[in-house]
N, C-alpha and C positions, 0 to 999 in steps of 0.2 A: 277274563281276558280283558286286558285294558289296551284298547288304542288311543295312542298320543299323536296329536296331530301337531307339528312344529312349523310355524311359516315364519319364512325371513325375507322382511321388505327389502327388495334390492332396486336401485335407482338404474334406469338405462335399458339398454336392450337385454335380451333373454342371454344367459351367458353359453358359450359354445359348448359344444356336447363334450367335446373332447377334456376341454378344463373341468367340466363337471366328473368326468369319470376319475380324471386324474386325483381331484380333493376327494372326491368321494372314495376311491379305493385307499388315499393315505390316511381318511378318517377311521377307515375298517379297523385300524391299529388300536384304536381308542374303543370302538362300542363293540367289538367282540369279547371285551371283559365286562361290560356292563352286566351285572347280576339280574337275572330275570327278562333279560330283552331277548324276544325269540327270532325277531326279525325287524330290520329297517331298511323301509323303501325310500330312497334318494330323491328329491323332487326337485325340478327345474321349470321354470316358467317366465312369459314376460314381466311378470309381478315379483320375482324373485326366487328363493329356493326355501327348502324346507326337507321336512320327513316325517314319514307316517312309521311309528314305531309301534311294534305288538308286544305287550310285557304280560308276563302270565298272571301278575298281581297289583293291584293299585299302590299296595305299598312300597313293591319293587319300582314301579314306574315315579313314585313320589322321591322315593331315595335316589334316585338319579336327578330328577327335575327338583334339585334343593333348592334352597335361597341362594345359594351363589352361583347355578346353572344359568342365569339370565344374563349376569354380569360378564361369564366366562364366554357365553356366546357374543353378546356385545363385542368383547374383545377380539372376537375372532374375526366378525364379520361386520363390524362398525355400526352395527342396528341392532336394536331390543329385538328378541323375536317375540311371536304370540305362542302361548301353548294352549292346546284344550285336549282332555282327557275326557275319553267314552268308554262307558262300559259296553262292552261287546260280547252277549252271551250267547249269540247264535251265528255260527258261521257256515256258509255254502262253499264248498272246495267243489269247482266244477271239474277239475283237473283229476281229483280223487275221486269223484264221483259221489261225496257225501255231504251230509248236512250233520254240525256238532253242537250241541247245546251244552255250555259250560264245560265244554271239551270232551263231554262225552258222544259217540256215535248215535244217530236215531234215524230212525226208519224215514227214507226219501219222501216228504208228503207227498210228491206228484206220481209215487208208484203206489199209492193206498187206494182200496177200492172203495 
């Protein structure tokens, strides 16, 4: 699994939550069709906005974050975003009560004798 962190540095105060929600919901029309994208978390802070993207594979992430992606984002937001890709081989899901390694459930380490 690949986690992508996109940061969009924006000047000024933190954007109002209602505006972020409205813009984010509108953008789901684009992102729900991105191949391999499992989840996208929309971010908002005093330093700007961004997103955390969960992709099935690095190839699918790179297909989305292609050479024209940063130009497209700059056209939308007026600033160039930064992108960092992370491998994420281990996931702790407290809601589901499980740990996964490369997508497969493993025994919970805290339950081992």
